[in-house]
NUKOL-228922 format. One record per residue (C-alpha): z, x, y. Coordinates in steps of 0.25 Angstrom, whole numbers, plus 5000, padded with zeros to 4 digits. Each point is the difference from the previous one (the first is absolute). Last residue first. Layout:
BEGIN
ZXY ...
end
This chain:
BEGIN
473553725356 500250104988 500149894990 498649955004 499450144998 500750014986 499449864996 498650045005 500150134992 500449914988 498849905003 499150124999 499150045012 498749975006 500549925012 499349874997 500450014985 501550035004 499949885009 499449914989 501150044990 501049975011 499649855001 499549975015 500849905008 501050115005 498850075006 499649885008 500450025014 500150155001 498650024992 499550115009 501450065003 500549994986 498750054994 500150125009 501450034996 499549994985 498950105003 500950095007 501050004988 498950034990 499550115009 498949995010 498550065001 499149924991 500649864999 500549995014 498750055006 499349904992 500949895004 499950045015 498549994999 500149864993 500949955011 499150055011 498849944993 500749865000 500350025015 498650025003 499649894991 500649905009 499350065012 498650004994 500149874993 500549935012 498950065008 499049954990 500649865001 499850015015 498650004998 500149854995 498749954993 499650114990 501550044998 500449864997 498949974991 500350134992 501449954999 499649874994 499150084990 501250084996 500949884998 501249995008 501349954993 501349975007 501250044992 501349964994 500650104990 501149974989 500550144998 499550144995 498649945000 498950084994 498850085005 499150084991 499250115004 498950094993 498849935007 498949914996 498949995010 499749915012 500050125010 500949955010 501049924991 499950094989 500350125009 501149935007 500749944988 500749885007 501349985008 500249975015 501450025006 500949905008 501049994989 500050104989 499150114994 500450124990 499250124997 499450094989 500949964989 499550084987 500049914988 500050084987 498949974990 499450145001 499949985015 500049865004 499949965015 500949935010 500149915012 501449935001 500349875006 501249945008 500249865006 499849915012 498849985009 499250114993 498550005005 499150004988 498650064999 499049944990 498850044993 500650124992 499050034988 500749984987 500550104989 501050065010 500749865000 500549955014 501149905003 500750024986 501249914999 501350064997 500849925010 499149875003 498950005009 499849905011 498649985007 499849945013 498549995005 499450075012 498649965004 500349895009 501150085007 499050115003 498949915006 501049925009 500750135005 498750075002 499549885009 501349995007 499950155004 501050104993 500350125009 500150124991 501050094993 501449945001 499349875001 499550014985 501450004995 500449895009 498849924994 500550034986 501449965003 499649875007 499049944990 501049894996 499349934989 501150004990 
end
């Protein structure tokens, strides 16, 4: 698949894409398909690529005492990477794995740097798109710190309304910071 329409539509929600930017962007994108269960990012490696999801579902998680703690889930029309590792070019705590076969466009960190240097509208895109990500993360922090298990679950259903049914229950419980039995009880109440 070389149809760049989905990613160009994504960028167009934030910025006007000139012909020159479209050309440079599409030349730097490469298609990458991950199988279900495949690791997209290993915490033991520096993240040098960002992936735009065309189809599929991934999870970002970390290990605490050998237990996987789900941090967030990403699906169609979202970017995935390990932000701290990607920006600072250092190792981070996050792993990213595929919960489904996932088709992506890949953009290398150096190519992204080139686009930022040569197309000021790309910085506008980054600022605007990161604003929505930041808002989501602030909501998550508030939900984790100040709500009941039931409210956490309701927030999860709202935030992930299009994909919650695609996420294994153990990963949902991990994301919510509750036991799987508590999650089963909450689901039964619905």
